[in-house]
C-alpha positions as CSV (number, residue, x, y, z in Angstrom):
1,M,-46.4,71.7,-50.9
2,A,-44.6,74.9,-52.2
3,E,-46.7,77.7,-53.6
4,G,-46.9,78.7,-57.3
5,S,-48.8,77.2,-60.3
6,G,-49.8,77.7,-63.7
7,G,-46.7,79.0,-64.7
8,M,-46.6,81.8,-62.3
9,E,-42.8,82.0,-60.8
10,P,-43.0,81.2,-56.9
11,S,-41.5,83.7,-54.3
12,I,-37.9,83.4,-53.7
13,R,-38.9,82.3,-50.0
14,N,-41.1,79.6,-51.3
15,R,-38.4,78.0,-53.8
16,I,-36.6,74.9,-53.0
17,Y,-33.3,75.2,-54.9
18,L,-32.0,71.6,-55.9
19,D,-29.8,72.7,-58.5
20,N,-26.5,73.4,-56.7
21,A,-24.3,71.3,-59.4
22,A,-25.2,74.0,-61.8
23,T,-24.3,77.0,-59.5
24,T,-24.6,78.0,-55.9
25,R,-25.8,81.2,-54.2
26,M,-22.6,83.1,-53.2
27,K,-22.2,83.6,-49.6
28,E,-22.8,87.0,-47.8
29,E,-19.5,86.7,-46.2
30,V,-17.9,86.1,-49.8
31,L,-19.8,89.5,-51.4
32,Q,-18.6,91.7,-48.3
33,E,-15.1,91.0,-48.8
34,M,-15.1,91.3,-52.5
35,L,-17.3,94.7,-52.4
36,P,-14.3,97.0,-51.5
37,F,-12.2,95.8,-54.5
38,F,-14.8,97.2,-57.2
39,C,-15.0,100.8,-56.4
40,E,-12.6,101.7,-53.5
41,T,-9.3,99.3,-53.8
42,Y,-9.6,99.2,-57.5
43,A,-5.6,99.4,-58.4
44,N,-4.5,97.1,-60.9
45,P,-2.3,94.6,-58.6
46,S,0.1,94.3,-61.5
47,A,1.0,98.2,-61.1
48,I,4.4,99.3,-58.9
49,Y,3.0,102.4,-56.9
50,G,1.6,102.0,-53.3
51,F,-2.0,102.2,-54.2
52,A,-1.9,98.6,-55.7
53,G,-0.4,97.2,-52.7
54,E,-3.7,96.4,-50.9
55,A,-4.7,94.6,-54.4
56,K,-1.6,92.5,-54.3
57,R,-2.1,91.4,-50.9
58,A,-5.6,90.4,-51.5
59,V,-4.7,88.5,-54.3
60,R,-2.0,86.8,-52.3
61,L,-4.2,86.0,-49.7
62,A,-6.9,84.3,-51.9
63,R,-4.0,82.3,-53.3
64,E,-2.9,80.9,-50.2
65,R,-6.4,80.0,-49.0
66,A,-7.3,78.4,-52.5
67,A,-4.3,76.5,-51.8
68,A,-4.9,75.6,-48.3
69,L,-8.2,73.6,-49.3
70,I,-6.0,71.0,-51.3
71,G,-2.8,70.7,-49.4
72,A,-1.1,72.8,-52.3
73,K,1.6,75.5,-52.3
74,P,0.5,79.2,-53.1
75,T,2.8,79.0,-56.0
76,E,1.2,76.1,-57.7
77,I,-2.3,78.1,-57.7
78,Y,-2.9,80.3,-61.0
79,F,-6.1,82.3,-61.4
80,T,-8.4,81.7,-64.6
81,S,-11.9,82.6,-65.7
82,G,-13.5,79.3,-64.4
83,G,-13.3,75.7,-65.0
84,T,-13.7,75.4,-68.6
85,E,-10.6,77.6,-69.3
86,S,-8.6,75.3,-66.5
87,D,-9.6,72.3,-68.2
88,N,-8.6,73.9,-71.7
89,W,-5.3,75.0,-70.2
90,A,-4.5,71.8,-68.5
91,L,-5.1,69.6,-71.7
92,R,-3.9,72.1,-74.3
93,G,-1.0,73.1,-72.0
94,V,0.3,69.6,-71.7
95,A,-0.2,68.5,-75.3
96,E,1.6,71.5,-76.5
97,T,4.3,71.2,-73.9
98,Y,5.1,67.7,-74.2
99,A,4.3,66.7,-77.8
100,D,8.2,65.8,-78.2
101,R,7.5,62.8,-75.5
102,G,4.4,61.8,-77.4
103,R,0.9,62.6,-78.5
104,H,-1.5,60.3,-76.9
105,I,-4.0,61.4,-74.3
106,I,-6.7,59.4,-72.1
107,V,-9.6,60.5,-70.6
108,S,-13.0,58.8,-69.2
109,A,-16.3,58.8,-71.7
110,I,-18.0,60.8,-69.1
111,E,-15.8,63.6,-68.6
112,H,-17.5,67.4,-68.8
113,H,-17.7,69.0,-72.3
114,A,-15.0,71.0,-71.3
115,V,-12.5,68.4,-71.3
116,L,-14.1,66.3,-74.3
117,H,-14.6,69.2,-76.6
118,T,-10.6,70.0,-76.0
119,C,-9.8,66.6,-76.7
120,Q,-11.8,66.5,-79.9
121,Y,-10.0,69.7,-80.9
122,L,-6.4,67.9,-80.2
123,E,-7.4,65.2,-82.5
124,R,-7.8,67.6,-85.1
125,Q,-4.4,68.7,-84.4
126,G,-3.1,65.4,-84.9
127,F,-3.1,63.7,-81.2
128,S,-4.4,60.5,-80.4
129,V,-7.4,60.3,-77.7
130,T,-8.6,57.3,-76.0
131,Y,-12.1,57.6,-74.6
132,L,-12.2,55.1,-71.5
133,P,-15.2,52.9,-70.7
134,V,-16.7,53.0,-67.5
135,E,-18.6,50.7,-65.4
136,E,-22.5,51.1,-64.7
137,D,-22.1,52.9,-61.6
138,G,-19.8,55.2,-63.6
139,K,-16.6,54.3,-62.2
140,V,-13.3,54.1,-64.3
141,M,-12.0,51.0,-63.2
142,P,-7.9,51.0,-62.5
143,G,-7.4,47.9,-65.1
144,T,-8.9,49.7,-68.0
145,L,-6.8,52.6,-67.3
146,K,-3.8,50.4,-67.2
147,R,-4.8,48.1,-70.5
148,A,-5.2,51.7,-72.3
149,M,-1.6,53.2,-71.3
150,R,0.8,53.3,-74.2
151,P,4.5,54.5,-74.1
152,D,3.5,57.3,-75.8
153,T,0.7,58.6,-73.5
154,I,1.7,62.0,-72.1
155,L,-1.8,62.7,-70.0
156,V,-4.6,61.0,-68.2
157,S,-7.6,63.5,-67.3
158,V,-10.4,61.9,-65.0
159,M,-12.9,64.0,-63.2
160,V,-13.2,64.0,-59.2
161,A,-16.7,63.5,-59.3
162,N,-19.1,63.3,-62.4
163,N,-21.0,66.5,-62.8
164,E,-24.5,64.6,-63.8
165,I,-24.3,61.4,-61.6
166,G,-22.0,62.2,-58.9
167,T,-19.7,59.1,-58.9
168,L,-16.6,59.5,-56.9
169,Q,-13.5,58.2,-58.9
170,P,-10.5,56.1,-57.4
171,L,-8.2,58.9,-58.2
172,A,-5.0,57.7,-56.3
173,A,-5.2,54.2,-57.6
174,L,-5.5,56.0,-61.4
175,S,-2.7,58.3,-60.6
176,G,-0.3,55.8,-59.5
177,I,-0.9,53.7,-62.7
178,V,-0.2,57.1,-64.6
179,H,2.8,57.8,-62.8
180,E,4.4,54.5,-63.1
181,K,4.2,54.9,-66.7
182,G,5.7,58.4,-66.8
183,A,2.4,60.3,-67.9
184,L,0.9,63.4,-66.1
185,F,-2.3,63.1,-64.2
186,H,-5.0,65.9,-64.6
187,T,-8.5,65.9,-62.8
188,D,-11.6,68.4,-63.3
189,A,-12.6,69.1,-59.7
190,V,-15.3,71.7,-60.5
191,Q,-17.8,69.6,-58.6
192,A,-15.9,68.2,-55.9
193,Y,-13.4,71.1,-54.6
194,G,-14.8,72.4,-51.4
195,H,-17.2,69.5,-51.2
196,V,-15.0,66.5,-50.6
197,P,-11.2,66.3,-49.4
198,L,-8.7,66.9,-52.1
199,P,-5.2,66.3,-50.8
200,V,-3.6,66.7,-54.0
201,Q,-0.1,65.2,-52.9
202,E,-1.6,62.0,-51.3
203,L,-3.9,61.8,-54.4
204,G,-1.0,61.9,-56.8
205,I,-2.7,64.8,-58.8
206,D,-0.4,67.0,-61.2
207,L,-3.0,69.2,-62.4
208,L,-6.7,70.3,-61.0
209,S,-9.2,72.7,-62.2
210,A,-11.9,74.3,-60.2
211,S,-14.3,77.1,-60.3
212,G,-15.6,79.6,-57.8
213,H,-19.4,79.6,-58.1
214,K,-19.9,75.9,-57.4
215,L,-19.0,76.4,-53.7
216,G,-20.8,79.6,-52.6
217,G,-18.2,82.0,-54.7
218,P,-18.6,84.2,-57.3
219,K,-19.0,83.3,-61.3
220,G,-16.3,83.9,-63.7
221,V,-13.0,82.9,-61.7
222,G,-11.5,79.3,-61.3
223,I,-8.3,78.2,-60.5
224,L,-5.8,75.4,-61.9
225,Y,-3.6,73.7,-59.9
226,C,-0.2,73.1,-61.5
227,R,2.6,70.8,-59.8
228,E,5.6,72.7,-59.1
229,N,8.5,72.5,-61.7
230,L,5.7,71.0,-64.0
231,R,6.3,72.9,-67.5
232,L,3.2,74.1,-69.1
233,L,2.9,76.6,-71.8
234,P,0.2,79.2,-71.2
235,L,-3.4,79.1,-73.1
236,L,-3.6,83.1,-73.0
237,H,-0.5,85.0,-74.6
238,G,-0.2,88.8,-73.7
239,G,1.3,89.9,-70.6
240,A,3.4,88.7,-67.7
241,Q,0.6,88.3,-65.1
242,E,0.7,85.0,-63.1
243,R,4.3,84.6,-63.2
244,G,4.1,84.6,-67.1
245,R,1.6,81.9,-67.7
246,R,-1.8,83.4,-67.9
247,A,-2.0,87.0,-69.6
248,G,-4.7,89.4,-68.6
249,T,-5.5,91.7,-65.7
250,L,-6.5,90.0,-62.8
251,N,-10.1,89.9,-61.8
252,V,-9.4,91.1,-58.3
253,P,-12.6,91.1,-56.7
254,G,-13.6,87.7,-58.2
255,I,-10.3,86.2,-57.2
256,V,-11.0,87.5,-53.7
257,G,-14.1,85.9,-53.7
258,F,-12.9,82.4,-54.5
259,G,-10.3,83.1,-51.8
260,K,-13.0,83.7,-49.3
261,A,-15.1,80.8,-50.5
262,A,-12.4,78.1,-50.2
263,E,-11.5,79.3,-46.5
264,L,-15.3,79.1,-45.7
265,A,-15.5,75.6,-47.4
266,G,-12.6,74.3,-45.6
267,E,-13.7,75.5,-42.3
268,T,-17.0,73.7,-42.5
269,L,-16.1,70.4,-44.9
270,P,-16.4,67.5,-42.3
271,E,-19.5,68.9,-40.7
272,R,-20.9,69.9,-44.2
273,M,-20.0,66.5,-45.8
274,E,-22.0,64.7,-42.8
275,R,-24.8,66.5,-42.8
276,I,-25.4,66.9,-46.7
277,S,-24.7,63.3,-47.0
278,A,-27.6,62.4,-44.5
279,L,-30.0,64.6,-46.1
280,R,-28.7,63.1,-49.8
281,D,-29.4,59.4,-48.5
282,H,-32.8,60.5,-47.0
283,L,-33.8,61.8,-50.4
284,I,-32.5,58.8,-52.2
285,D,-34.4,56.5,-49.7
286,S,-37.7,58.4,-50.2
287,V,-38.0,58.8,-53.9
288,L,-37.1,54.8,-54.6
289,A,-39.6,54.0,-51.5
290,K,-42.4,56.4,-53.1
291,I,-42.0,55.7,-57.2
292,P,-41.9,52.4,-58.6
293,D,-39.7,51.9,-61.9
294,T,-37.4,54.5,-60.6
295,R,-33.6,54.0,-60.9
296,L,-30.6,55.4,-59.0
297,S,-27.5,56.5,-61.3
298,G,-24.4,56.4,-60.2
299,H,-22.7,54.5,-57.2
300,R,-24.7,54.5,-54.1
301,Q,-21.9,55.2,-51.7
302,D,-19.2,56.8,-53.3
303,R,-20.8,60.1,-54.8
304,L,-21.0,63.8,-53.9
305,P,-22.7,64.4,-50.8
306,G,-25.2,66.9,-52.3
307,N,-25.9,64.5,-55.5
308,A,-29.0,62.6,-56.4
309,H,-29.7,61.4,-59.8
310,F,-32.8,59.3,-60.8
311,C,-34.0,57.8,-63.9
312,F,-37.9,57.3,-64.3
313,R,-39.2,55.1,-66.4
314,D,-41.7,56.3,-69.2
315,I,-41.3,59.9,-68.2
316,E,-40.0,62.5,-70.3
317,G,-37.6,64.6,-68.2
318,E,-38.2,68.1,-69.8
319,S,-42.0,67.7,-68.6
320,L,-41.0,66.8,-65.3
321,L,-38.5,69.6,-64.9
322,I,-41.7,72.1,-66.1
323,L,-43.7,70.9,-63.4
324,L,-41.4,71.0,-60.8
325,D,-41.0,74.4,-61.8
326,Q,-44.4,75.4,-61.3
327,Q,-44.3,73.9,-57.7
328,G,-41.3,76.0,-57.1
329,I,-38.7,73.3,-57.2
330,C,-35.4,74.1,-58.9
331,A,-33.7,71.0,-60.6
332,S,-32.2,69.6,-63.5
333,G,-32.1,66.8,-66.2
334,G,-28.3,66.8,-66.0
335,S,-25.5,69.0,-66.9
336,A,-26.6,72.8,-67.0
337,C,-24.1,72.9,-69.9
338,A,-26.0,70.9,-71.7
339,S,-29.5,72.1,-71.3
340,G,-31.7,71.8,-74.1
341,A,-30.6,68.7,-75.8
342,S,-33.0,66.4,-76.6
343,E,-31.4,63.2,-76.4
344,P,-30.0,61.3,-73.2
345,S,-26.7,62.7,-72.0
346,H,-23.4,61.2,-73.0
347,V,-22.9,60.4,-69.3
348,L,-26.0,58.0,-69.1
349,A,-25.1,56.7,-72.6
350,A,-21.8,55.5,-71.1
351,I,-23.1,53.6,-68.0
352,G,-25.2,52.0,-70.4
353,L,-28.8,53.0,-69.4
354,P,-31.6,52.2,-71.9
355,N,-33.5,55.4,-73.5
356,D,-36.8,54.8,-71.7
357,L,-35.1,55.5,-68.5
358,A,-32.6,57.8,-69.7
359,R,-35.1,60.1,-71.3
360,G,-36.4,60.3,-67.6
361,A,-33.7,61.9,-66.0
362,L,-33.6,64.1,-63.1
363,R,-30.5,65.4,-61.1
364,L,-31.2,67.0,-57.6
365,T,-28.2,68.6,-56.2
366,L,-28.1,69.6,-52.4
367,S,-26.4,72.6,-50.4
368,E,-25.5,73.3,-46.7
369,E,-28.9,75.3,-47.1
370,T,-31.0,72.6,-47.9
371,T,-33.5,71.4,-45.0
372,R,-35.2,68.2,-44.2
373,E,-38.6,69.6,-44.7
374,E,-37.5,70.7,-48.3
375,I,-36.1,67.0,-49.2
376,D,-39.6,65.6,-47.8
377,V,-41.8,68.1,-50.0
378,T,-39.6,67.7,-52.9
379,A,-40.4,64.0,-52.8
380,E,-44.0,64.0,-52.1
381,T,-44.3,66.4,-55.2
382,L,-42.3,64.1,-57.2
383,K,-44.5,61.0,-56.5
384,E,-47.5,63.1,-57.6
385,I,-46.2,64.6,-60.8
386,V,-44.5,61.3,-61.8
387,G,-47.8,59.4,-61.1
388,R,-49.7,62.1,-63.0
389,L,-47.4,61.7,-66.2
390,R,-47.3,58.3,-66.4
391,E,-51.2,58.1,-66.2
392,M,-51.5,61.2,-68.7
393,K,-49.0,58.8,-70.7
394,V,-51.2,55.6,-70.7
395,G,-54.3,57.6,-71.2
396,P,-58.2,56.5,-70.6
């Protein structure tokens, strides 16, 4: 078992980090490529003098790398401050641009709050939003979407993979229905970009959001892929950066880091998926075998390579996380953006989990740095902690 007890923080060397869905460790190669653009090549890439040329070239290369990972054109990539901004821009931009065609938007009930809260804002602006129900494994059924489409539907947004339970959606089938009705299709790919193949042309994706810190890049930078020739009003107004669509001085170090992380992800994607998926399955099998009254959330096969989400009956998730932390294991109960919430998440409610299970939620998310030994230690530690918590609840 990893060292550390009594609330003392374990050393980094002994820590088992299984919260990669919240954020990943930035890769050393990414950092090294970013460093010159802080203090040496610090010019604004929008300037016209020669000193700005290297920054311009670096941004261009990053755009090419970000596009290559999803089979897009560099001109279809717009840099943002992260996934939340990209989601906001996609939804609000389409709503404002195409309001004359219709004012109906469809999203799944298990979207990230960056999408759900933006939809709530749009509802206050007079738009109509349908929140699609999902199956108990978290999937949106194409038939459900087809029945929800209306003549005034202008946009459908369904995430590639859920940030809590990891379920992958049938994007090609969904986008086909959307395009057949003349609407646009956006997907929040924050959890999936760099972790599963996302050929945007084959999948019929019009807009896609991603964030750098989910794939070994820096925080505070993301992209919005916007299909060529698609009109989209800007979210931020000001200068003419990003071809007049996204105002603000470019975050050159962050953009460079995003591009390098995307390049590295593309180079290792097939092997990484195979290795991490095998570790994930080993973790799932071990936990389900060792701990009774445990349920795996999400689809058993169609899930992110590194995602394992469990619900333990008669367990309070917060207590579980605290005890895991004391043993040097970093995990979460679900989305990091909703940490501190006392009620079960909207995702677990949407898939129909009863409260006595949903309150015992635990999300373990792996990376390419995760080892089999760490998985075995985690499964055994979980068995001990869950058993202890259940004994305490039953009492003498």
